C-alpha positions in Angstrom: 23.3 -125.4 93.3 26.1 -124.2 95.6 25.7 -120.4 95.2 28.9 -119.7 97.1 31.6 -119.6 93.9 29.0 -117.5 92.1 28.7 -115.1 95.3 32.9 -115.2 95.0 32.9 -114.4 91.2 30.6 -111.1 92.0 32.8 -110.2 94.9 36.0 -110.0 92.8 34.2 -108.8 89.7 35.6 -105.4 88.3 31.8 -104.4 88.0 31.4 -104.3 91.7 30.9 -100.6 91.9 33.5 -100.1 94.7 36.0 -97.9 92.5 39.1 -99.9 92.5 40.0 -99.0 89.1 40.4 -95.9 89.9 43.6 -96.5 91.5 47.2 -98.2 90.4 48.9 -98.2 94.3 51.7 -96.1 92.7 52.0 -97.8 89.2 51.1 -95.1 87.6 53.9 -92.8 89.0 56.5 -95.9 88.8 55.8 -95.7 85.1 56.4 -91.7 84.8 59.5 -91.8 86.5 61.0 -94.6 83.7 61.6 -97.1 86.7 59.2 -99.5 84.4 61.1 -99.4 81.4 63.3 -102.5 81.2 62.4 -105.4 79.8 60.3 -107.5 82.4 60.1 -104.5 84.9 56.7 -104.2 84.8 56.0 -107.9 85.9 58.6 -107.4 88.5 57.1 -104.6 89.8 53.5 -105.9 90.1 54.8 -109.6 91.1 57.0 -107.9 94.2 53.8 -105.7 95.6 51.8 -108.9 95.2 54.2 -110.7 97.2 55.3 -108.5 99.8 52.2 -106.0 100.0 49.2 -108.0 99.2 50.5 -111.7 100.0 52.4 -110.2 103.7 49.6 -107.7 104.7 46.3 -107.9 102.9 45.9 -111.7 102.9 47.1 -112.7 106.2 44.5 -109.8 108.0 42.3 -111.0 105.4 42.5 -114.3 107.1 41.9 -113.4 110.5 39.0 -110.8 109.7 37.4 -114.2 108.0 37.6 -115.7 111.5 36.7 -112.7 113.6 33.4 -112.1 111.7 32.9 -115.6 111.6 33.3 -115.6 115.5 31.4 -112.5 116.2 34.4 -111.2 117.7 34.1 -107.3 117.9 37.5 -106.8 119.7 39.3 -108.6 117.0 37.4 -107.1 114.0 38.3 -103.7 115.4 42.2 -104.8 116.2 42.8 -106.1 112.8 41.0 -103.4 110.7 43.2 -100.9 113.2 46.4 -103.0 112.0 45.6 -102.8 108.3 45.0 -99.4 108.2 48.3 -98.3 110.3 50.4 -100.3 108.0 49.3 -98.3 105.4 52.6 -96.3 104.4 51.4 -92.8 102.8 48.4 -90.8 103.3 47.3 -91.4 99.4 47.2 -95.7 100.1 45.4 -95.1 103.5 42.7 -92.5 101.5 42.1 -95.3 99.3 41.5 -98.2 101.6 39.5 -96.4 103.6 37.0 -95.2 100.2 37.3 -99.0 99.2 35.7 -100.1 102.6 33.8 -97.5 102.8 32.3 -98.1 99.5 32.0 -101.7 99.8 30.2 -101.1 102.8 27.4 -99.1 101.5 26.9 -102.0 98.7 26.5 -104.7 101.1 24.4 -102.8 103.2 21.8 -102.6 100.5 22.3 -105.9 99.8 21.1 -106.8 103.3 24.9 -107.8 104.6 25.1 -106.5 107.9 26.7 -106.7 111.0 25.9 -105.5 114.8 29.8 -104.9 115.5 30.2 -101.6 115.2 33.7 -100.4 113.7 35.4 -97.7 115.4 37.6 -96.4 113.1 37.0 -95.9 109.1 36.3 -99.6 107.6 39.3 -101.1 105.6 38.7 -102.4 102.2 39.4 -106.3 103.5 37.7 -105.8 106.7 34.5 -105.3 104.7 35.7 -108.2 102.1 36.1 -110.6 104.9 32.5 -109.5 106.1 30.9 -110.5 102.6 32.9 -113.4 102.4 31.4 -114.7 105.9 28.0 -114.2 105.0 28.2 -115.7 101.7 29.9 -118.8 103.3 32.7 -118.3 101.0 35.9 -120.5 102.5 38.8 -118.5 103.8 41.0 -120.5 101.0 38.8 -119.3 98.2 38.1 -115.9 99.8 42.1 -114.6 99.4 42.7 -116.4 96.6 39.8 -114.3 94.8 41.1 -111.0 96.7 44.5 -111.4 95.2 43.3 -112.3 91.8 41.2 -108.9 92.3 44.0 -106.9 93.0 46.0 -108.5 90.1 43.4 -107.8 87.6 42.9 -104.3 88.5 46.7 -103.8 88.4 47.0 -105.5 85.1 43.9 -103.2 83.8 46.0 -99.7 85.1 48.9 -100.8 83.1 46.6 -101.4 80.0 46.1 -97.6 80.3 49.1 -96.4 81.8 52.1 -98.1 79.7 50.0 -98.6 77.7 49.8 -102.2 77.3 48.1 -103.9 74.1 44.9 -106.0 74.9 47.3 -109.1 73.9 50.3 -108.1 76.2 47.7 -107.6 79.0 46.8 -111.2 79.3 49.6 -112.9 78.4 51.3 -110.9 81.5 47.9 -111.5 83.5 48.6 -115.8 82.9 51.8 -115.3 83.8 51.5 -113.5 87.3 48.1 -115.3 87.9 50.6 -118.3 88.8 52.1 -116.8 91.7 49.1 -116.7 93.2 48.6 -120.0 94.6 52.1 -119.5 96.3 51.4 -116.1 97.8 48.3 -117.3 99.3 50.0 -120.2 101.0 52.7 -118.0 102.4 50.0 -116.3 103.6 48.3 -119.2 105.5 51.7 -119.3 107.0 52.5 -116.0 108.6 52.6 -115.7 112.3 50.8 -112.6 113.7 54.4 -111.0 114.4 55.5 -112.2 111.0 52.7 -109.9 109.1 53.6 -106.5 107.4 55.2 -104.8 104.7 58.5 -103.3 103.8 59.0 -101.5 100.3 60.1 -98.1 100.1 59.9 -98.0 96.3 56.2 -98.8 96.6 56.0 -95.9 99.7 58.3 -93.5 97.4 56.1 -93.7 94.7 52.8 -93.5 96.4 54.0 -90.3 98.6 55.5 -88.8 95.0 52.3 -89.3 93.3 50.4 -87.7 95.7 51.9 -84.2 93.9 52.3 -85.6 90.3 51.5 -83.1 88.1 49.6 -84.5 85.4 47.8 -88.3 86.5 44.9 -90.7 85.4 44.7 -92.5 88.9 43.9 -91.9 92.3 47.0 -93.5 93.6 
């Protein structure tokens, strides 16, 4: 039996002990501030971040890191790790990325997944995610879909607590937005190196203000 699908399911499981459940990526402030009160506002927020942040930064970089790890190319691994960290627009988002990356790195070491490549800066989450994909022989296409699914599921879980959403409404929203994943992944595969990056001012503002939010459940 092919174990690749099982390894991917393991990697994207919400039970993976990396602490992703603790982050909302600005959603908590957006809800608290009243930005997401209108009909469809929450879906628009999440889909916008999926399309123009995850889809235009994390996924195309994940593809390049997958190729770099497969080729054992230390220079490219470090180059793209630096790049994705430099594109985190607030200290909170950068800290989230580093902490998730370090947690996944520790987990992979415990599972005997290591590399001789030395990463010169704190490892991004996508850097370690790509390493796991290569070691478990998960295709790059499946890996980016899994990453997008995991991110989306975490956003819906956050909304369930923050908005709050009922369980049925949350599942309806998840099914609605998961339909975007193939399109987002297809676009990510088409982006050239010069086209990779994000530009979501509202996300950056929400994250910056969340750092000083008086009462909060999430770390971003």
